[in-house]
N, CA, C and O atoms as a MOPAC input file, in Angstrom:
PM7 MOZYME 1SCF
protein

 N     81.13900 1    19.56000 1  -101.81100 1
 C     80.91600 1    18.48600 1  -102.76100 1
 C     81.98900 1    17.50000 1  -102.76600 1
 O     81.65400 1    16.32500 1  -102.91400 1
 N     83.23400 1    17.78500 1  -102.62600 1
 C     84.33900 1    16.87500 1  -102.71800 1
 C     84.14300 1    15.82800 1  -101.65800 1
 O     84.53900 1    14.67300 1  -101.81400 1
 N     83.48100 1    16.27900 1  -100.49800 1
 C     83.35000 1    15.27800 1   -99.26100 1
 C     82.11400 1    14.54500 1   -99.42100 1
 O     81.86300 1    13.69400 1   -98.56800 1
 N     81.24100 1    14.74300 1  -100.43700 1
 C     79.85000 1    14.09600 1  -100.45200 1
 C     80.07800 1    12.58600 1  -100.80700 1
 O     80.84300 1    12.27500 1  -101.71900 1
 N     79.46600 1    11.74700 1  -100.14000 1
 C     79.59600 1    10.27500 1  -100.07700 1
 C     78.92600 1     9.78600 1  -101.50500 1
 O     79.29500 1     8.70700 1  -101.96900 1
 N     78.08000 1    10.46700 1  -102.10500 1
 C     77.34900 1    10.06300 1  -103.20600 1
 C     77.23600 1    11.12500 1  -104.27300 1
 O     76.09200 1    11.47100 1  -104.56600 1
 N     78.21300 1    11.67400 1  -104.87500 1
 C     78.21500 1    12.78500 1  -105.73300 1
 C     77.47900 1    12.49400 1  -107.01200 1
 O     77.08100 1    13.42700 1  -107.70900 1
 N     77.27500 1    11.20600 1  -107.35900 1
 C     76.55800 1    10.79200 1  -108.53100 1
 C     75.04300 1    11.14000 1  -108.39600 1
 O     74.33800 1    11.30300 1  -109.39100 1
 N     74.56800 1    11.24600 1  -107.09600 1
 C     73.22600 1    11.74700 1  -107.03400 1
 C     72.88900 1    13.32800 1  -107.08500 1
 O     71.77000 1    13.82200 1  -106.94400 1
 N     74.02600 1    13.96700 1  -107.30200 1
 C     73.96400 1    15.45800 1  -107.29000 1
 C     73.90300 1    15.84400 1  -108.86900 1
 O     74.78000 1    15.51100 1  -109.66600 1
 N     72.64400 1    16.65600 1  -109.23500 1
 C     72.56600 1    17.20000 1  -110.58400 1
 C     72.55900 1    18.73500 1  -110.37100 1
 O     71.78400 1    19.23400 1  -109.55600 1
 N     73.35900 1    19.43300 1  -111.05100 1
 C     73.44900 1    20.81700 1  -111.12900 1
 C     72.55100 1    21.16600 1  -112.24500 1
 O     72.63700 1    20.55500 1  -113.31000 1
 N     71.66700 1    22.14100 1  -112.06000 1
 C     70.64500 1    22.65700 1  -113.10500 1
 C     71.06400 1    23.86100 1  -113.57300 1
 O     71.14400 1    24.71500 1  -112.69000 1
 N     71.37200 1    24.23100 1  -114.71400 1
 C     71.79200 1    25.51700 1  -115.33800 1
 C     70.59200 1    25.92800 1  -116.18300 1
 O     70.06500 1    25.21900 1  -117.04000 1
 N     70.25000 1    27.07700 1  -115.85900 1
 C     68.96600 1    27.64800 1  -116.48500 1
 C     69.36000 1    28.00600 1  -117.90400 1
 O     70.43900 1    28.57100 1  -118.08300 1
 N     68.58100 1    27.72400 1  -118.90900 1
 C     68.87900 1    28.14100 1  -120.32300 1
 C     68.67000 1    29.59400 1  -120.32500 1
 O     67.60800 1    30.06900 1  -119.92100 1
 N     69.66700 1    30.34800 1  -120.77500 1
 C     69.72400 1    31.71600 1  -120.76900 1
 C     70.71800 1    32.34400 1  -121.82000 1
 O     71.75700 1    31.74100 1  -122.08800 1
 N     70.41700 1    33.53300 1  -122.40900 1
 C     71.33000 1    34.25400 1  -123.20000 1
 C     72.25300 1    35.10700 1  -122.23600 1
 O     73.26000 1    35.62800 1  -122.71400 1
 N     71.96900 1    35.25700 1  -120.98800 1
 C     72.47000 1    36.27300 1  -120.23200 1
 C     73.71700 1    35.83300 1  -119.45100 1
 O     74.19700 1    36.55700 1  -118.57900 1
 N     74.29700 1    34.49400 1  -119.81400 1
 C     75.60600 1    34.17300 1  -119.33300 1
 C     76.70000 1    34.77300 1  -120.19700 1
 O     76.92800 1    34.35500 1  -121.33200 1
 N     77.44500 1    35.87500 1  -119.56200 1
 C     78.34700 1    36.65500 1  -120.22800 1
 C     79.59800 1    36.03000 1  -120.50200 1
 O     80.30700 1    36.43900 1  -121.42200 1
 N     80.00000 1    34.85800 1  -119.61600 1
 C     81.35400 1    34.29200 1  -119.89600 1
 C     81.06900 1    32.83100 1  -119.83300 1
 O     81.26700 1    32.22700 1  -118.77900 1
 N     80.56500 1    32.15500 1  -121.01300 1
 C     80.15200 1    30.79000 1  -120.78400 1
 C     81.32300 1    29.89100 1  -120.39200 1
 O     81.07400 1    28.80200 1  -119.87300 1
 N     82.60800 1    30.28200 1  -120.61000 1
 C     83.77700 1    29.46100 1  -120.10600 1
 C     83.80500 1    29.19900 1  -118.64500 1
 O     84.31700 1    28.16600 1  -118.21300 1
 N     83.22500 1    30.17600 1  -117.79400 1
 C     83.11000 1    29.90700 1  -116.44000 1
 C     82.16900 1    28.66900 1  -116.18800 1
 O     82.51000 1    27.80700 1  -115.37700 1
 N     81.02300 1    28.58400 1  -116.86000 1
 C     80.16000 1    27.58100 1  -116.86300 1
 C     80.70900 1    26.12500 1  -117.14700 1
 O     80.58500 1    25.09100 1  -116.49100 1
 N     81.40100 1    26.40100 1  -118.42600 1
 C     82.19400 1    25.14200 1  -118.91400 1
 C     83.11200 1    24.58300 1  -117.78600 1
 O     83.07800 1    23.38200 1  -117.52100 1
 N     83.91500 1    25.42300 1  -117.13300 1
 C     84.85600 1    25.05500 1  -116.17100 1
 C     84.14700 1    24.48100 1  -115.00400 1
 O     84.62000 1    23.43800 1  -114.55100 1
 N     83.16400 1    24.94700 1  -114.47600 1
 C     82.27500 1    24.53200 1  -113.40000 1
 C     81.89600 1    23.04000 1  -113.72700 1
 O     82.21700 1    22.09300 1  -113.00900 1
 N     81.17900 1    22.94000 1  -114.88700 1
 C     80.83700 1    21.51000 1  -115.28500 1
 C     81.85100 1    20.61700 1  -115.41300 1
 O     81.64400 1    19.44100 1  -115.11600 1
 N     83.02800 1    21.01300 1  -115.84800 1
 C     84.05700 1    19.91200 1  -116.02600 1
 C     84.62100 1    19.63000 1  -114.44100 1
 O     85.03600 1    18.50700 1  -114.15300 1
 N     84.61000 1    20.54900 1  -113.59800 1
 C     84.96400 1    20.25900 1  -112.35300 1
 C     83.98600 1    19.31100 1  -111.45100 1
 O     84.46700 1    18.43300 1  -110.73500 1
 N     82.74300 1    19.52000 1  -111.52500 1
 C     81.71300 1    18.87500 1  -110.83800 1
 C     81.69600 1    17.49200 1  -111.52000 1
 O     81.53400 1    16.51300 1  -110.79200 1
 N     81.85300 1    17.31000 1  -112.89300 1
 C     81.70700 1    16.01300 1  -113.46100 1
 C     83.00000 1    15.17500 1  -113.04300 1
 O     82.88300 1    13.95100 1  -112.99400 1
 N     84.06200 1    15.68700 1  -112.78100 1
 C     85.25700 1    15.02600 1  -112.34200 1
 C     85.00900 1    14.31200 1  -110.94200 1
 O     85.68100 1    13.32400 1  -110.64900 1
 N     84.17400 1    14.74500 1  -110.19800 1
 C     83.75700 1    14.10400 1  -108.93400 1
 C     82.64100 1    13.32500 1  -108.97300 1
 O     82.24900 1    12.74700 1  -107.96000 1
 N     81.99000 1    13.22600 1  -110.19300 1
 C     80.81100 1    12.37700 1  -110.39600 1
 C     79.57700 1    12.89200 1  -110.44200 1
 O     78.61400 1    12.13100 1  -110.53800 1
 N     79.39700 1    14.38800 1  -110.37600 1
 C     77.90300 1    14.97500 1  -110.46700 1
 C     77.70300 1    15.09000 1  -111.88100 1
 O     78.59900 1    14.87700 1  -112.69800 1
 N     76.32400 1    15.48500 1  -112.22500 1
 C     75.67300 1    15.70200 1  -113.55100 1
 C     75.24400 1    17.00500 1  -113.79400 1
 O     75.01000 1    17.74900 1  -112.84200 1
 N     75.09900 1    17.41000 1  -115.04300 1
 C     74.73800 1    18.62600 1  -115.47500 1
 C     73.30200 1    18.57500 1  -116.13200 1
 O     73.11900 1    17.73400 1  -117.01200 1
 N     72.30400 1    19.39000 1  -115.77800 1
 C     71.15800 1    19.47000 1  -116.47200 1
 C     70.85400 1    20.92700 1  -117.02700 1
 O     71.14100 1    21.90500 1  -116.33600 1
 N     70.32500 1    21.05300 1  -118.16800 1
 C     69.78400 1    22.27600 1  -118.74100 1
 C     68.42100 1    22.48400 1  -118.39000 1
 O     67.55900 1    21.85000 1  -118.99800 1
 N     68.12100 1    23.25200 1  -117.53200 1
 C     66.70500 1    23.67400 1  -117.07800 1
 C     65.93600 1    24.57000 1  -117.98600 1
 O     66.51200 1    25.49200 1  -118.56300 1
 N     64.67100 1    24.34700 1  -118.13900 1
 C     63.85600 1    25.29600 1  -118.89500 1
 C     64.08800 1    25.33200 1  -120.35200 1
 O     63.75700 1    26.35000 1  -120.96100 1
 N     64.65200 1    24.27800 1  -121.02000 1
 C     65.09000 1    24.30300 1  -122.34200 1
 C     63.89900 1    24.48800 1  -123.39200 1
 O     62.90000 1    23.76900 1  -123.36000 1
 N     64.06100 1    25.37800 1  -124.20400 1
 C     63.09600 1    25.85700 1  -125.05500 1
 C     62.37700 1    27.00900 1  -124.71500 1
 O     61.56400 1    27.46000 1  -125.52200 1
 N     62.59000 1    27.61900 1  -123.48400 1
 C     61.99200 1    28.78400 1  -123.01500 1
 C     62.65300 1    30.11800 1  -123.57000 1
 O     62.00900 1    31.14400 1  -123.79000 1
 N     64.00800 1    29.97600 1  -123.76600 1
 C     64.82500 1    31.17900 1  -124.21400 1
 C     65.50200 1    30.94700 1  -125.73000 1
 O     65.09300 1    30.12100 1  -126.54600 1
 N     66.39500 1    31.67200 1  -125.88200 1
 C     67.02500 1    31.69800 1  -127.16900 1
 C     68.52400 1    31.39000 1  -126.97300 1
 O     69.39400 1    32.01100 1  -127.58300 1
 N     68.78200 1    30.41500 1  -126.10700 1
 C     70.31300 1    30.10700 1  -125.93100 1
 C     70.83000 1    29.60000 1  -127.19600 1
 O     70.12600 1    29.16000 1  -128.10500 1
 N     72.21300 1    29.69600 1  -127.20400 1
 C     72.95000 1    29.14000 1  -128.39000 1
 C     73.00300 1    27.58100 1  -128.32500 1
 O     73.28200 1    26.98500 1  -127.28500 1
 N     72.74400 1    27.02100 1  -129.38900 1
 C     72.87800 1    25.50800 1  -129.48200 1
 C     74.50300 1    25.23100 1  -129.37800 1
 O     74.92400 1    24.15100 1  -128.96200 1
 N     75.18500 1    26.06500 1  -129.70100 1
 C     76.76200 1    26.04300 1  -129.69600 1
 C     77.14000 1    25.75600 1  -128.09900 1
 O     78.01900 1    24.95800 1  -127.77600 1
 N     76.40900 1    26.46300 1  -127.22300 1
 C     76.57100 1    26.48500 1  -125.85300 1
 C     76.09200 1    24.96900 1  -125.36200 1
 O     76.82300 1    24.33300 1  -124.60300 1
 N     74.97100 1    24.48300 1  -125.77900 1
 C     74.47300 1    23.23900 1  -125.38200 1
 C     75.59100 1    22.01000 1  -125.89700 1
 O     75.86900 1    21.02400 1  -125.21400 1
 N     76.11000 1    22.28600 1  -127.14500 1
 C     77.06600 1    21.29800 1  -127.52300 1
 C     78.44900 1    21.29200 1  -126.82200 1
 O     79.16300 1    20.29100 1  -126.76300 1
 N     78.78300 1    22.59400 1  -126.25800 1
 C     79.96300 1    22.65300 1  -125.43500 1
 C     79.70300 1    22.06300 1  -124.19900 1
 O     80.60800 1    21.39000 1  -123.70600 1
 N     78.54100 1    22.19100 1  -123.53900 1
 C     78.28500 1    21.87500 1  -122.20400 1
 C     78.15300 1    20.41300 1  -122.21400 1
 O     78.78100 1    19.86100 1  -121.31000 1
 N     77.41600 1    19.55000 1  -123.10500 1
 C     77.13300 1    18.29800 1  -123.29200 1
 C     76.29800 1    17.95900 1  -122.04400 1
 O     76.74100 1    16.98900 1  -121.42800 1
 N     75.42200 1    18.41200 1  -121.63300 1
 C     74.50500 1    18.14000 1  -120.40400 1
 C     74.01600 1    16.71400 1  -120.37500 1
 O     73.65500 1    16.18300 1  -121.42500 1
 N     73.98800 1    16.11900 1  -119.32300 1
 C     73.44100 1    14.63500 1  -119.17200 1
 C     72.08400 1    14.65300 1  -119.40400 1
 O     71.53200 1    13.74900 1  -120.03100 1
 N     71.35400 1    15.83500 1  -118.84500 1
 C     69.87000 1    15.93500 1  -118.81900 1
 C     69.45500 1    17.29500 1  -119.40000 1
 O     70.11400 1    18.31800 1  -119.21100 1
 N     68.26400 1    17.24100 1  -120.15400 1
 C     67.61200 1    18.29600 1  -120.77200 1
 C     66.23900 1    18.40600 1  -120.40700 1
 O     65.37800 1    17.64700 1  -120.85100 1
 N     65.98000 1    19.49100 1  -119.47500 1
 C     64.60700 1    19.59800 1  -118.87500 1
 C     63.84300 1    20.54400 1  -119.93800 1
 O     64.24200 1    21.67100 1  -120.23200 1
 N     62.69600 1    19.93400 1  -120.46900 1
 C     61.96500 1    20.65400 1  -121.43200 1
 C     61.04800 1    21.74400 1  -120.68700 1
 O     60.32800 1    21.38500 1  -119.75600 1
 N     61.08200 1    22.87800 1  -121.04800 1
 C     60.30500 1    23.91700 1  -120.36900 1
 C     58.71100 1    23.65400 1  -120.29500 1
 O     58.02200 1    23.26000 1  -121.23600 1
 N     58.33700 1    23.90300 1  -119.20300 1
 C     56.75800 1    23.82300 1  -118.92600 1
 C     55.92000 1    24.44900 1  -119.84500 1
 O     54.77200 1    24.04000 1  -120.02100 1
 N     56.49100 1    25.62800 1  -120.59500 1
 C     55.65700 1    26.30500 1  -121.51200 1
 C     55.37000 1    25.53800 1  -122.83800 1
 O     54.42800 1    25.85400 1  -123.56500 1
 N     56.17900 1    24.56900 1  -123.10400 1
 C     56.07300 1    23.71600 1  -124.28900 1
 C     55.10600 1    22.45900 1  -123.94800 1
 O     54.62500 1    21.77700 1  -124.85300 1
 N     54.87900 1    22.22400 1  -122.68800 1
 C     54.22700 1    21.16600 1  -122.22000 1
 C     52.85700 1    21.53800 1  -121.87700 1
 O     51.96300 1    20.81700 1  -122.31800 1
 N     52.55100 1    22.54400 1  -121.16600 1
 C     51.20800 1    22.66600 1  -120.52700 1
 C     50.18600 1    22.77000 1  -121.47700 1
 O     49.07800 1    22.78800 1  -120.94100 1
 N     50.16300 1    22.84700 1  -122.71400 1
 C     49.12700 1    22.82500 1  -123.66900 1
 C     49.38500 1    21.91600 1  -124.66200 1
 O     48.66900 1    22.02000 1  -125.65800 1
 N     50.32400 1    20.93800 1  -124.65800 1
 C     50.81000 1    19.89300 1  -125.68300 1
 C     49.55000 1    19.22900 1  -126.10800 1
 O     49.46400 1    18.88400 1  -127.28600 1
 N     48.54500 1    19.00200 1  -125.27800 1
 C     47.41600 1    18.20100 1  -125.80900 1
 C     46.61000 1    18.95600 1  -126.84700 1
 O     45.85700 1    18.35100 1  -127.60900 1
 N     46.76000 1    20.27000 1  -126.88500 1
 C     45.90100 1    21.01900 1  -127.75400 1
 C     46.81900 1    21.56100 1  -128.94200 1
 O     46.30700 1    22.20100 1  -129.86000 1
 N     48.11000 1    21.30700 1  -128.90600 1
 C     49.10200 1    22.22100 1  -129.84700 1
 C     49.92600 1    21.20700 1  -130.51400 1
 O     50.81700 1    20.66500 1  -129.86000 1
 N     49.70000 1    20.84300 1  -131.92100 1
 C     50.54900 1    20.06700 1  -132.58100 1
 C     51.82600 1    20.69200 1  -132.75200 1
 O     52.76300 1    19.92300 1  -132.96600 1
 N     52.09900 1    22.08600 1  -132.69700 1
 C     53.23700 1    22.72800 1  -132.74800 1
 C     54.05300 1    22.36500 1  -131.63200 1
 O     55.22200 1    22.01800 1  -131.80200 1
 N     53.48600 1    22.42500 1  -130.42700 1
 C     54.25200 1    21.92300 1  -129.18900 1
 C     54.77900 1    20.47500 1  -129.26600 1
 O     55.90600 1    20.09700 1  -128.94300 1
 N     53.75500 1    19.72500 1  -129.75600 1
 C     54.27700 1    18.25500 1  -129.98100 1
 C     55.47800 1    18.13200 1  -130.90700 1
 O     56.40900 1    17.34500 1  -130.73300 1
 N     55.37000 1    18.89800 1  -131.79500 1
 C     56.62100 1    18.91100 1  -132.92600 1
 C     57.73000 1    19.36100 1  -132.27200 1
 O     58.76800 1    18.72200 1  -132.44600 1
 N     57.74600 1    20.35000 1  -131.53300 1
 C     59.03200 1    20.98500 1  -130.93200 1
 C     59.54300 1    20.14800 1  -130.00200 1
 O     60.75100 1    19.91100 1  -129.96800 1
 N     58.61500 1    19.57300 1  -129.08800 1
 C     58.97300 1    18.59500 1  -127.91500 1
 C     59.55200 1    17.24200 1  -128.64700 1
 O     60.48600 1    16.62700 1  -128.13300 1
 N     59.00300 1    16.85600 1  -129.75700 1
 C     59.53000 1    15.64400 1  -130.39600 1
 C     60.97900 1    15.75500 1  -130.93300 1
 O     61.77600 1    14.81800 1  -130.87600 1
 N     61.25100 1    16.93300 1  -131.44200 1
 C     62.61000 1    17.34200 1  -131.91900 1
 C     63.55600 1    17.62700 1  -130.80100 1
 O     64.75800 1    17.43500 1  -130.98500 1
 N     63.06500 1    18.11600 1  -129.53200 1
 C     64.01600 1    18.12000 1  -128.64400 1
 C     64.40100 1    16.88300 1  -128.10000 1
 O     65.52900 1    16.61600 1  -127.68600 1
 N     63.41200 1    16.13000 1  -128.11700 1
 C     63.68700 1    14.61600 1  -127.46500 1
 C     64.70000 1    13.89600 1  -128.51300 1
 O     65.63900 1    13.20400 1  -128.11900 1
 N     64.44400 1    14.10600 1  -129.76800 1
 C     65.42900 1    13.38400 1  -130.84500 1
 C     66.79100 1    13.98900 1  -130.68700 1
 O     67.77700 1    13.25200 1  -130.69100 1
 N     66.91200 1    15.34300 1  -130.54300 1
 C     68.15900 1    15.96800 1  -130.36400 1
 C     68.91900 1    15.47200 1  -129.06900 1
 O     70.09100 1    15.10200 1  -129.14100 1
 N     68.24600 1    15.47600 1  -127.94200 1
 C     68.62600 1    15.01500 1  -126.74800 1
 C     69.17800 1    13.43300 1  -126.81600 1
 O     70.17700 1    13.05600 1  -126.20400 1
 N     68.46100 1    12.68800 1  -127.55800 1
 C     68.98300 1    11.28700 1  -127.70400 1
 C     70.14500 1    11.17200 1  -128.46300 1
 O     71.01300 1    10.35100 1  -128.16500 1
 N     70.25100 1    12.02300 1  -129.54700 1
 C     71.51500 1    12.08200 1  -130.51900 1
 C     72.63300 1    12.67100 1  -129.57800 1
 O     73.79700 1    12.40800 1  -129.88000 1
 N     72.39800 1    13.40900 1  -128.51700 1
 C     73.54000 1    13.97300 1  -127.71800 1
 C     73.65400 1    13.11400 1  -126.37500 1
 O     74.28400 1    13.49600 1  -125.38900 1
 N     72.94500 1    11.87100 1  -126.46700 1
 C     73.17900 1    11.10100 1  -125.19900 1
 C     72.73500 1    11.66700 1  -123.95100 1
 O     73.23600 1    11.33200 1  -122.87700 1
 N     71.73300 1    12.58700 1  -124.06600 1
 C     71.11700 1    13.18700 1  -122.90700 1
 C     69.59900 1    12.71300 1  -122.69500 1
 O     68.73300 1    12.63300 1  -123.56800 1
 N     69.48100 1    12.41900 1  -121.32800 1
 C     68.08700 1    12.19700 1  -120.89400 1
 C     67.14600 1    13.41400 1  -120.96000 1
 O     67.58600 1    14.56300 1  -120.93100 1
 N     65.85000 1    13.12600 1  -121.04900 1
 C     64.84900 1    14.30200 1  -121.05700 1
 C     63.97200 1    14.31100 1  -119.97500 1
 O     63.57300 1    13.24000 1  -119.51700 1
 N     63.56200 1    15.54800 1  -119.43100 1
 C     62.65400 1    15.63500 1  -118.29400 1
 C     61.66300 1    16.68300 1  -118.91900 1
 O     62.03400 1    17.74300 1  -119.42300 1
 N     60.35500 1    16.26100 1  -118.82600 1
 C     59.15100 1    17.04200 1  -119.15800 1
 C     58.59700 1    17.71700 1  -117.84200 1
 O     58.06800 1    17.05900 1  -116.94500 1
 N     58.75700 1    19.02900 1  -117.80600 1
 C     58.06800 1    19.70500 1  -116.71000 1
 C     56.52100 1    20.08600 1  -117.06100 1
 O     56.12200 1    20.18400 1  -118.22100 1
 N     55.73100 1    20.28100 1  -115.95200 1
 C     54.48700 1    20.74000 1  -116.09400 1
 C     53.45100 1    19.57600 1  -116.44000 1
 O     52.45800 1    19.79500 1  -117.13400 1
 N     53.75400 1    18.31500 1  -115.90300 1
 C     52.76300 1    17.24600 1  -116.24100 1
 C     51.59600 1    17.49500 1  -115.39100 1
 O     51.76000 1    17.22500 1  -114.20100 1
 N     50.44600 1    17.95500 1  -115.74700 1
 C     49.42000 1    18.34600 1  -114.90800 1
 C     48.15900 1    17.59400 1  -115.08800 1
 O     47.24400 1    17.73400 1  -114.27700 1
 N     48.05000 1    16.71200 1  -116.22500 1
 C     46.98400 1    15.86900 1  -116.38200 1
 C     47.22900 1    14.50500 1  -116.98600 1
 O     48.36100 1    14.26200 1  -117.40500 1
 N     46.29600 1    13.60900 1  -117.07000 1
 C     46.47900 1    12.40700 1  -117.54100 1
 C     46.82500 1    12.46700 1  -119.05600 1
 O     47.68500 1    11.71500 1  -119.51400 1
 N     46.15800 1    13.35900 1  -119.83400 1
 C     46.33100 1    13.59500 1  -121.22400 1
 C     47.78800 1    14.05400 1  -121.39800 1
 O     48.51200 1    13.43700 1  -122.18000 1
 N     48.19200 1    14.97400 1  -120.79500 1
 C     49.57500 1    15.54600 1  -120.81400 1
 C     50.59800 1    14.36600 1  -120.59600 1
 O     51.54000 1    14.14100 1  -121.35600 1
 N     50.29800 1    13.64600 1  -119.47300 1
 C     51.19200 1    12.49500 1  -119.10900 1
 C     51.22700 1    11.29600 1  -120.23100 1
 O     52.23900 1    10.62900 1  -120.45000 1
 N     50.11900 1    11.14100 1  -120.83300 1
 C     50.19800 1    10.09400 1  -121.93000 1
 C     50.85600 1    10.61900 1  -123.15100 1
 O     51.55800 1     9.86900 1  -123.82900 1
 N     50.67500 1    11.85500 1  -123.47300 1
 C     51.44100 1    12.51600 1  -124.80800 1
 C     52.82900 1    12.44600 1  -124.61200 1
 O     53.55700 1    11.91200 1  -125.45000 1
 N     53.28800 1    12.97900 1  -123.49300 1
 C     54.83600 1    13.19700 1  -123.15100 1
 C     55.47100 1    11.65900 1  -123.23500 1
 O     56.48300 1    11.37700 1  -123.87600 1
 N     54.70200 1    10.75600 1  -122.48600 1
 C     55.08300 1     9.42500 1  -122.40600 1
 C     55.32400 1     8.83600 1  -123.74100 1
 O     56.39800 1     8.32900 1  -124.06500 1
 N     54.22900 1     8.92700 1  -124.54100 1
 C     54.27100 1     8.43900 1  -125.93800 1
 C     55.33500 1     9.01800 1  -126.91900 1
 O     55.84300 1     8.36000 1  -127.82700 1
 N     55.63600 1    10.41300 1  -126.61800 1
 C     56.61700 1    10.98900 1  -127.25400 1
 C     58.06600 1    10.47700 1  -127.05400 1
 O     58.97400 1    10.61000 1  -127.87500 1
 N     58.15400 1     9.86800 1  -125.83800 1
 C     59.51000 1     9.24600 1  -125.51800 1
 C     60.32800 1    10.13000 1  -124.51300 1
 O     61.55600 1    10.05000 1  -124.50800 1
 N     59.74800 1    10.85800 1  -123.77700 1
 C     60.44800 1    11.66100 1  -122.65500 1
 C     60.89700 1    10.70500 1  -121.60900 1
 O     60.12400 1     9.83800 1  -121.20200 1
 N     62.08100 1    10.81800 1  -121.16400 1
 C     62.63200 1     9.97600 1  -120.26600 1
 C     62.04000 1     9.99800 1  -118.79400 1
 O     61.84700 1     8.95200 1  -118.17500 1
 N     61.77700 1    11.19700 1  -118.29500 1
 C     61.32900 1    11.59300 1  -116.94100 1
 C     60.22800 1    12.58900 1  -117.00300 1
 O     60.22600 1    13.50700 1  -117.82300 1
 N     59.37100 1    12.41200 1  -116.20000 1
 C     58.27600 1    13.48100 1  -116.02600 1
 C     58.21300 1    14.01400 1  -114.70900 1
 O     58.58700 1    13.34500 1  -113.74600 1
 N     57.70600 1    15.33000 1  -114.58000 1
 C     57.57300 1    15.89500 1  -113.19800 1
 C     56.40300 1    16.82700 1  -113.38200 1
 O     56.23800 1    17.47700 1  -114.41400 1
 N     55.50900 1    16.86900 1  -112.22400 1
 C     54.49300 1    17.82400 1  -112.35200 1
 C     53.21300 1    17.39000 1  -111.30000 1
 O     53.17100 1    16.24900 1  -110.84100 1
 N     52.40300 1    18.18900 1  -111.03900 1
 C     51.47000 1    18.00000 1  -110.08400 1
 C     50.56100 1    16.70300 1  -110.26800 1
 O     50.06800 1    16.11800 1  -109.30400 1
 N     50.38700 1    16.31400 1  -111.56900 1
 C     49.53900 1    14.99200 1  -112.01600 1
 C     50.23800 1    13.97600 1  -111.09800 1
 O     49.56800 1    13.22100 1  -110.39300 1
 N     51.63000 1    13.95200 1  -111.10300 1
 C     52.36000 1    12.80800 1  -110.57900 1
 C     52.49800 1    12.95500 1  -109.14900 1
 O     52.65000 1    11.92300 1  -108.49600 1
 N     52.46900 1    14.11800 1  -108.53000 1
 C     52.58600 1    14.40600 1  -107.17200 1
 C     52.92900 1    15.78700 1  -106.86700 1
 O     53.55300 1    16.44300 1  -107.70000 1
 N     52.54300 1    16.34600 1  -105.62900 1
 C     52.86000 1    17.51600 1  -105.22500 1
 C     54.38800 1    17.60200 1  -104.65000 1
 O     54.88700 1    16.62400 1  -104.09300 1
 N     55.02900 1    18.70100 1  -104.79900 1
 C     56.39700 1    18.75600 1  -104.43600 1
 C     56.19700 1    18.67100 1  -102.76000 1
 O     55.20800 1    19.10500 1  -102.16900 1
 N     57.23300 1    18.08500 1  -102.19700 1
 C     57.32200 1    17.86000 1  -100.70800 1
 C     58.58000 1    18.45300 1  -100.29000 1
 O     59.53800 1    18.51900 1  -101.06000 1
 N     58.61300 1    18.94600 1   -98.93300 1
 C     59.67500 1    19.57700 1   -98.33200 1
 C     60.55700 1    18.14300 1   -97.62100 1
 O     60.07200 1    17.22500 1   -96.96000 1
 N     61.56800 1    18.29500 1   -97.91200 1
 C     62.56600 1    17.16500 1   -97.25000 1
 C     63.13000 1    17.68500 1   -95.88400 1
 O     63.75400 1    18.74300 1   -95.97900 1
 N     63.04500 1    17.22800 1   -94.83100 1
 C     63.51000 1    17.60100 1   -93.70200 1
 C     64.35500 1    16.52400 1   -93.03400 1
 O     63.83400 1    15.59500 1   -92.41700 1
 N     65.66200 1    16.66900 1   -93.17200 1
 C     66.53300 1    15.62200 1   -92.83300 1
 C     66.35500 1    15.16400 1   -91.32000 1
 O     66.81600 1    14.09700 1   -90.91400 1
 N     65.64600 1    16.06000 1   -90.51300 1
 C     65.33400 1    15.70500 1   -89.11600 1
 C     64.39500 1    14.46800 1   -88.97800 1
 O     64.47500 1    13.60800 1   -88.10100 1
 N     63.43900 1    14.53000 1   -90.05700 1
 C     62.40700 1    13.57700 1   -90.25000 1
 C     62.96900 1    12.21400 1   -90.63300 1
 O     62.61900 1    11.20300 1   -90.02400 1
 N     63.78500 1    12.18500 1   -91.58000 1
 C     64.39900 1    11.07500 1   -92.27500 1
 C     65.37700 1    10.18300 1   -91.31200 1
 O     65.96700 1     9.20400 1   -91.76900 1

């Protein structure tokens, strides 16, 4: 990473989990990669029971909202409430939000109206394989 010409384009995703036994290792890693310009994202936020204290310690630049909260958001006021609160918390922490599982126009519109910063999912495009031989 130290030899990368564009470290600001690198985002390390850390999966939300209670199973990190020594969070200080994660904190040290985040500190080290930030010093060279990389960013940290919490992935699948809202899927587990991770400590909010760890989120405060890590101070991620990006919080990716778990697809389980998004996939039925058009039918669930509860999901909308939770997502809205994650967005508000993220803004207060100066973190951008990403909604996973954008699979329909309706879900796209709802998440956009709620104020999610970035969206990803099959409605927007299927994942593609990057082959540097082609580029």
